[in-house]
C-alpha positions, 0 to 999 in steps of 0.5 A, spaced: 327 810 266 321 810 261 324 816 257 330 813 254 326 807 253 321 811 249 327 816 246 331 809 243 325 806 241 324 811 235 329 810 231 328 803 231 320 804 229 322 809 224 329 804 221 323 799 221 318 803 217 323 805 212 325 798 211 317 795 210 317 801 206 323 799 201 320 792 201 313 794 199 314 796 192 319 789 191 312 785 195 307 789 189 313 787 183 314 779 185 305 780 186 305 783 179 310 778 177 305 772 180 298 775 176 303 775 170 305 768 171 298 766 171 296 769 165 301 767 161 300 760 164 293 760 162 294 762 155 299 757 153 295 751 157 288 753 157 283 750 153 288 746 149 284 740 144 288 736 141 296 734 142 299 740 147 305 739 143 302 742 137 298 747 141 305 750 144 308 750 138 303 755 136 303 759 142 309 759 143 311 764 138 305 769 141 309 768 148 315 770 146 312 777 142 308 779 149 314 778 153 319 782 148 313 787 147 312 788 154 319 788 155 321 793 150 315 797 151 316 798 158 324 800 158 324 804 153 317 808 155 321 809 163 327 811 160 324 816 155 321 819 161 327 819 165 330 823 160 325 828 157 323 829 165 316 828 163 312 822 164 306 824 158 311 824 152 313 817 149 317 815 144 312 812 139 308 819 140 314 823 137 314 820 130 318 813 131 312 809 129 311 813 123 317 812 120 315 805 120 309 806 117 313 810 112 318 805 111 313 799 110 309 803 105 315 805 100 317 798 100 309 796 098 309 802 094 316 800 089 316 793 089 308 791 090 305 787 097 308 781 095 315 784 098 312 784 105 313 776 105 318 775 100 323 780 104 322 776 111 327 774 115 333 777 120 335 781 114 329 785 113 327 786 121 335 788 122 334 793 116 327 796 118 331 797 126 337 800 124 333 805 119 329 807 125 335 807 130 339 812 126 332 816 125 332 816 133 339 818 134 339 823 129 333 826 131 333 826 140 342 827 139 341 833 135 335 836 139 337 834 146 344 837 145 343 844 141 343 850 144 336 851 143 335 844 146 328 844 150 322 839 151 318 844 147 322 843 142 322 836 142 315 835 142 314 840 136 319 838 132 317 831 134 310 832 132 311 835 126 315 830 123 311 825 124 305 829 121 310 829 115 311 822 115 304 820 116 302 825 109 307 821 106 305 815 107 297 816 106 298 819 099 302 813 096 297 809 100 292 812 095 296 810 089 296 803 091 292 797 088 286 795 093 290 788 093 297 791 095 293 796 101 290 790 104 296 787 104 300 793 108 294 794 113 295 788 116 303 789 118 301 796 120 297 794 126 300 791 132 300 783 131 302 779 137 299 773 134 303 773 128 310 774 129 315 771 126 319 765 131 326 766 127 326 773 130 325 771 137 332 769 139 335 775 136 329 779 140 331 776 146 339 777 145 337 784 144 332 785 150 337 782 155 343 786 153 339 792 154 336 789 160 343 789 164 345 796 160 340 799 163 340 795 170 347 796 172 346 804 171 339 803 175 342 808 180 345 813 175 338 813 171 336 815 179 340 821 179 337 823 172 331 824 174 334 830 179 336 834 173 342 836 169 345 841 175 344 836 180 347 830 176 353 834 174 353 836 182 354 829 183 359 827 178 355 823 174 357 824 166 350 827 164 351 827 156 354 821 156 348 817 160 343 821 156 346 818 150 346 812 152 338 812 155 337 814 148 341 809 144 337 804 148 330 807 147 332 807 140 333 800 139 328 798 143 323 801 140 325 800 133 325 791 135 319 792 138 316 796 132 319 792 127 317 785 130 310 787 133 308 793 129 306 800 132 304 800 139 303 807 141 300 808 147 301 801 150 308 803 153 304 809 157 299 805 160 304 800 163 308 805 166 304 810 168 300 803 172 307 802 174 309 809 177 302 809 181 303 801 183 310 801 186 310 809 189 317 810 187 321 813 182 326 808 182 327 804 175 329 797 179 322 797 181 318 800 176 322 797 170 320 790 172 313 792 175 311 795 168 313 790 164 309 784 169 303 789 167 304 789 160 304 781 160 298 781 164 295 786 159 298 782 152 297 775 155 291 776 159 287 780 154 289 774 148 286 769 153 280 773 154 279 775 147 280 767 144 277 763 150 271 768 152 269 773 147 271 767 141 273 774 138 279 774 131 280 781 132 286 784 133 288 785 142 292 791 140 287 795 137 283 794 143 289 796 148 291 802 143 284 805 144 283 804 152 291 807 152 289 813 148 283 815 152 288 813 159 293 818 154 287 823 154 284 823 162 291 824 164 293 829 160 287 833 161 288 832 169 295 835 168 295 843 169 302 843 164 306 838 160 
């Protein structure tokens, strides 16, 4: 009688372990969001001097920028990893930020440094985002759908275009008046504490639409990780889904860059940590985890920078420096791309 009992217990035990393993990533995601909520709450309400409503009026736009930057960078980077089947590359490394720098530099060269303040508003944000979306769609669509399209061609073309844009920007910067150059330099750094509150509603709408679109395709995105042949064999329209993913990446990165400035390695860091902490490839768990880690890094870092170290430096500069080091470590530890 004991043998049947042992035999019957094994499936139950395996099923229980499988259910626990499936639930574990979500528990980690919930824990990460708990920490993210504490970090964001500490930034908003800790060390308030004077009226609370006045302090919140200054801190809420930064909190909104933190949420937008964390979500857009997390989703765009994870989607880009899925499309390229590579966890080293990011949209920023492929020359996306270089285009933003070139656009800003050309504007200042033609119209002077005050154009950056005179043209602030929704039309300027939409124009910058539209230019970067158009560039990304032309570049990525051509590379992924061409006859000789492959990862190495994408990498080489993206790096070359990025270098060309940076070289043109550097040349134009040398022609600027020192005052114009100073005004331009401020715009070329990531800036979560200097965000126009008028831009946030539109940014939240873009994030909501992109998030819903990605969530409805979460299982299809999981299938894309299996490769083109496997996806086609299952019945997924590989080319269409790749195009949709590229459009989402272009829109997310363009709005993130136009709103808070270039963030080259931020998305790479939070996505890489999300893969490690969730222990799964499923987008339904990886993207929320990466977003929570982004909020923790930005909100917690801003809190420490302002209230512990009393520093007025750019938080994103520190994050990019640490992110660059992490990128080099991951790159050197891997034998191939």
